[in-house]
N, C-alpha and C positions, 0 to 999 in steps of 0.2 A: 534433467537437473532438478526439477521441482516435482513434487507429488502433492496430492490432496491428502492432508493429514490433520485431523483435529485432536491428536493426542494431547490431552490437557497437561500432562507432565512436561512434555517438550516445550509447549508454549509458556507454561509457568516459569520454567528455567530460563528461557530467553527473556521474558518480560522482567524477571527479577534479577537479571544481571546488573551489577552496580552501575554500569555506564549506560544502561537502557532504562531502568525503572524510573529515575527522576524525570525523564523526558516523556514517558507515556502516562505515568500516574498523575503528574502535575500536583503532587502532594495530596492526592485524594485516594480513598479506598477504591480498588479496582479489582473485580473478580474476573481475572483473565480466563480461568477455566470455564466459567459460565458463558463468556463471550464466544470462545472457540467452539463450544459444543452446542450453541444455539443453532437451530435449523436454518436460520436466515444468514448464517456465516459460512463462507467457503474459505478454508485455510490452506494456502499454498505454502508448503514447507520446502526450504532449501537446507543446505548443510548447517548454517549458523543462524537460522531465523526464517523469516518469510513474510507473507502478506495475508492480511485478513480482509476479505471483501464482504461487507455486510449489506444485504439486500434492503433497500429503503422503500421499495414499492412492491405492490402485489404481483407484478409481472416479471420482476427481475431485470428491469431495464435500467434502473438507477442504483448504483452501488457506492458505498462509502469505503474508502481504502484506508487501511492502517498498516504501516510498515514497521516490522520489528526484527532487527538483526543485531547480534552481538558484534563487538569490534572486529572479530576475526572475519566477518562477512562483509564489512563495509567496503564499498568500492565495486570491483569487478563482479563479485558474486551477486550483489544486490542488482546491479544493472542487467546481467544476463538472466537472472531469475525473474526480474520484472518484465522483461520482454516476453518471456514464456507465459507468465501469468496474465498479462494484458491480452496477448493473442488468444488465450483460452477464454477469458470472460467475454471478449467481444465476439468470438466465434459462437458462444452460447446465446448471444442475443442482447448483451448489455449495450446500452446506447450512451450512457453518461456515467462517469466515475468522478466522485468528489473526494477531496482529501484536505488536510489542514496543515498549514505551516505555523509553527510557534515562533513568534518574534524572538530573535536572538539565538535560535537553534537552526543553523544553516543546513544541517542534515535533514531537517523536516521539510525543506522545500523540494517539491517534485522536480524531476528532470525536465528541462525545457525542450530537450530533443524528443520528448514524447508528445509535445505540443499542448501541455497543460497551460491554461490561462487563468489568471487571477479573476475571481468573481467580484472583487472589490479590494479595498484597502484593509489594513489591519484594524481589528475591532476587539474590545475587551470581552472576555467570557471566562468563567471559572477562575477568576483571580489571575488571569494572564491575558496575553494579547495574541489573537489568531488572525490568519488570513485564509480564506477558503479558495481552493483551486478546483477547476473543472476541466475534465478531458472528455470530449465527445468522440464517438466512434469515427466520425468523418475526420476529425483532427488526427486521431491515432493512425488511421489508414494512410494519411499523407505525411506522416512524421518522418524525420530523419532516422529515428530509432527503428521504426518498422522497415524502412528502406534498407538499412544496413543488415537487418535480419535476412531480407530477401537476397541481398548480394552474397552473403556468406552461405546461404543454402544452395545457391546456384553454382558455386565454385567446385 
């Protein structure tokens, strides 16, 4: 369902969708093409968007996650694609994934079934309020989301 694809035109189109752009740009200039073509970024593409994992450390053990899907992909597509992407990055050796929730944007909260944990409360940054979430490899391996993947592959 997902592929690694850093096609800047695809990601630009997803990012600039009218229901996506306000939530990812937060009113700032953002060069999506430069982000997806950066060698520290792995872009997992699904039909209506995908995930950008940005390497934060020199060993590729700590990654920052950004999710971008147009409304056509919200829901089931995001969930199934996320399971594939997380399985891949943890298989490659990732140990920690961080992401951010924007206060007031419920779609920015990561799925609890993956076992993300808040790193703290909401705090101001970039003229808005964020909360950082963390997912460890161990938490993912014991998560309900991963267990349901194993059940469906055994059937």
